[in-house]
Structures are given as structure tokens and as C-alpha cells.
N, C-alpha and C positions, 0 to 999 in steps of 0.2 A: 656527507658520506653516509651511505646506508649502514645501519648497524645490524649485527647478527641477531638471529632469533633468541640467543641467550641473553642479549641486552634487554629485549622486550620481556623475556621470561622474568628477568630481575624486576622490571617495572610491575609486572603482574604480581610478583611476590610482595611488593610494597602496598598492595591494595589499589593499584593503578594511580598512585601518586604521580604528579607531573614531575619528570626529572628536572633537575636544576643544572645539569651539565651541558645542555643543548638548548638553543632557542626554540620557542614554541612553534614558530613557522616551519622550522626544519622537521621537527617531530611530526607535525600535522601533514606535511608533504609526504613523509615516508609512510605514515599510517594510511593516507589516501591511496598511495600506490599499492599498498598491501591489500586494500579492499578488492583489487582485481586479481589477486594471486590465486591460482588454482589450488594451492595448498590450504586446506581448510584450517589447519592449525594456526597459520599466520592470519588468514582472513577472518574466520569466525572466532578463533580463540584469542586473538590479540587485537587486530585492527578495529574490528567492529565494536567489541565491548569497551575498548579503551576510548574511542572517540565518543561513544554514547555516554559513558561515565563522565567524561570531561564536560560534555554539553550539560548533562544533568546537574553537575556540581558548580556550574557557572563559570568554568574556565574560559569559555568562548563568549561570554555575555557581550563583550565589547566588539567581538569579531563574528557574531552569529550570522550576519548577512553574507559575509564573504565565505564562511564555511558552508552555509546552505547553498550558495551559488556553485561552489565546487562540487557538492553532492548532486545538484541538479545537472551539472555538466556530465557527471558520470552516468546519468540515466540514459544518455543517447550513445554511449560507447558501444558500437557494434549493434545498435538497435535494428531489429529486423532479421538478425542472424538466428539460427537455431542449431544446437548441437556443438557450439563453440564455447571456449572459455570466457568470452566476453560477457556472458550472462552473470558471472559472479560479480563483476564490477557494477553492473546495473542493479542487481538485487541488493548488494550490500550498500550501495549508495542510497537506494530507496529507504533502507532501514535507518541509516544515519540521518537522512533528511527528515524522517518521521520524528526522530529525537529532537531535531532543530525546531520543528513546528510545535512539538509538545512543549518545549522550553518557552517558546513565545506565547503559547496558550496560557502558561502559568504566570508569566509576567511580560508586559509589552516591551520587546527589545528591538524589533525591526518594523519598518513601515508596513502598513497594510498592503500597499501595492507590491511589496516584495513577496509577501506570503501568497498573494494571488498569482504572482509570476511563478513561484514554485508550484502552485497548483496547476497552472497551465503545463508546466514541464512534466509533472506527474501524470496528467491526463494523456499527454502525447506518448509518454513511455508506456502507460498501461494499455492503451489502445493499439500500439504498434508492436508490443512484445509478442514474439512468436516462439520463444523457447519456454515450453511448459514443463520442463523437467523439475522434479522435486529434489530428492537426494540423488546426486550423481556419484556412482560408484568410484571410489578412490579420491573424490574431490569434495565430498560433503554437500551441504545444502545449496540449492539454487533458488527455487521457490520465488521467481521474479514476480509473477502475478499475485501470489499470496501477499508478498511484502508490499506490492503496490496497493493492494486493497487495504492493508493495515495503515498505510500512509493516508489514504483517502478518509479512513475513519477518524484519524487524528485531525486531519485538515477540516473535517466537517464540524469539529468542536471549536474551531478558531473564531474568535469574536470579530475577525475581519470579514467573515462571510455572512451574508444575509440571504434573503429568499432567492434572488436571481442566481447567485453563485451556488447555493445549495441545490437548486433545480438543475444547474449544469452538472453537478456531481452525480445526480441521479441519472442524467442522460449518459454520462460517461460509464456508469455501471451497466446500464442497459446495452450500450454499444459493445462493451466488453463481453457481456453474456451472450450477445447475439452474433459475435464474430464467428464466421462460418468456415474459416480455413483452419488447417491443423487438426488437433484432437479436441474432444470435449474437455471442458474444464474439470479438474479433479475436485473431490469433495472439499478439500481444504480451501480451494480457490473460490468455489461458489459460496462456501460458508463465510469466507473473508469478505466477499462482495456483499453478502447479506448483512454482515455486521457493519460494514461501511454504510449501507442503506439505513440501518437502524440508528446509527449515529446521526445521520441527516434528519431522520424522523423525530428524534428526541429534541431537536432544536425547536420543534413545534412552529415552524415557519412556512412549511410547504403545505398548502391546503389539499383536501381530498379531491377537489376539482382538477388538480394537477396530477395527483397520484393515481386516480382511476384510469385515465388514458395511458399513463406510464405502465401500469400493470398490464393493461390490455395489449399494449405493444409487445411486451415480452411474451405474453401468453398466446399471441397469435401464432398459428401453426407455421413455423419456419420450414421452407422447402428443404433445407439442408439438415441432415441428421446430426451433424456436429452441433449446430446452434440449437436444435431441438433438445438434445440431451442436456446441454448446459442450461437452457431455459427451465426445463423441468426441475433439475436439481436446485437451481437458484430459488425458484418459487417455493419449493418445499422447505428449503432452509429458512427463507424469510418468514414463511408462515409459522414455523416452529419457534423462531426467535420472538416473534410478536405474541404468539399464544402462550409461551411458557417462560419467556425471559422476564427479568425485573425491569424497573424504571420505564414503565409504559408511556409511549408518546400519546398525545391527546387524540390522535386519529386511530388509535389501536383498534377499538371495537369495530368501527366502520371498515377499516382496511382489512381486518381479519375476514370479514364477510366477503369483501372484494376478492381476496386471495382464495377463499374457499370456492367461490364461483369459478374462478379461473382454473383452479386445480381440478374441479369437477369437469369442466369443459375439456381440459387437457386429457383427463382419463377417458372421457367419451370418445375423443378423437383416436386415442390409442386402441380402443376396442372396436372402432368402426373399420 
């Protein structure tokens, strides 16, 4: 039986301690349902922080594979829709799945194949997501692409990923940046995708011989103005992160030069 919001307010008042009056599976099922609730108080104020706190505290350590699978299933609920309430389930599921991957990054809890499976689900979600709303009036945060990018950044740190998988993550980023339908990505989204790229680069596993054509692909003049605007914003964000950010990857100096050349070429195209 679903409990009222006041029940969960009581849980929150205890510092999100796991209640002892109900089985964990029932609590988890109810919180998972609340991830798709259009009421931001239930979704963002209770369900999402509770699930992530319990993951971080080890409550789900023996159940992490199942919880992650449930969140991965939430990524495809209504996928392809735009302007509907289904975006809240996808976005919040991505956020909780990020917590699951981060927990496994800290200590090995699930098989590597399971993490790669979650990565495939995240890629599918990120590339097919068409609802680019940020804060939805009356319902709070959506930010599906931004949260998908945050998940990729955490996935890039997984010890289960090596050069081939990290290269695939870069291709996913490029494909999302160059998606030509809908609206251009917002700054938070291109910044998030740039941060995910930097997480890949900091693994020092992808060589410049792969990165140069990857940048060239993004910098090539897209015929569609939507992709063009997103590509320009992404390249600028990645350049700034590399030029000014800490924890420099080994390719930083060479890649900054590649990005400068790409940005200069983009500027000349705009002037012509």
C-alpha cells in the first residue's frame, strides 16, 4: 500500500534512515514509482534523494544490479516523447542510475558486463531523448539530457571501461551534439557533455589519433542550424574545460591546439 507524503516527510526528518516498519522491496517500489511523479516535491524532494542516499550508504550493495536494472528500465518510459510528464521518470531514473554506477566505481559490486549493459541503455536514452525542457513550470526539474550527460561522466570513470568502450562514449557525445531535430542544446547540456568528454580524456586511454578526427567530425559545418549551434557551444565549452580546468589529461596540450584550430575554422565559416 502506498504511503502518504507525510510518511516520507517523516523518513526525511530522520535523515533518510531506512524505515523498519516496511520491507525494503516495498519501499523501493514506491520510491521508484514516485520518480515519475509530476509533483517535484515527491520526485525531487523525496524519491530521488532517498534512493541515492541509500545507494551511497550501502543499503543496496547486495541488490545493486537489480536496482540499476530498474532504473535502466525507467530510461525508456515514453522515450521519444516531448512535452509530456514521462520525461520526469527518464530524467530521475538517469540520476539514480548515476548513483548506482558511482557506488560500483567506489567498490566492485556488480559484474562488468552489467555496467556495460547500463551504459548501452544510457546511450540509447541520451541519443533518443527529444524532451529538452529544463525546469518545467509547476513541475520542477526535467533536464533529461543534462542528467544523461552526468551519467556518462560517471560511467567514464568505471574500471570496467577501457579504450574501446571509452571511444564509444565519445561517439555517443558527438552523435548527441550533432542531433539535428528539435532545438539546439542549452548551455547546461553542452557543458554537461563537455564534462563527460573530459572524464573520458582523464582516463588517458584514447589517443590523439582518435581524438583529432572526432573533433573534426563535430567541427565540420552541419547543414542544419540546430546541430550547428549545439556543435559550436560544445566545442567552446570543451576548450574552456581543457584550458582552464584542473586535472589535465595527457593529451591536453595537443588537443587544445586542435580545438583552437577547429574554433577558428568555425569562426571563419560564420564570417563568410
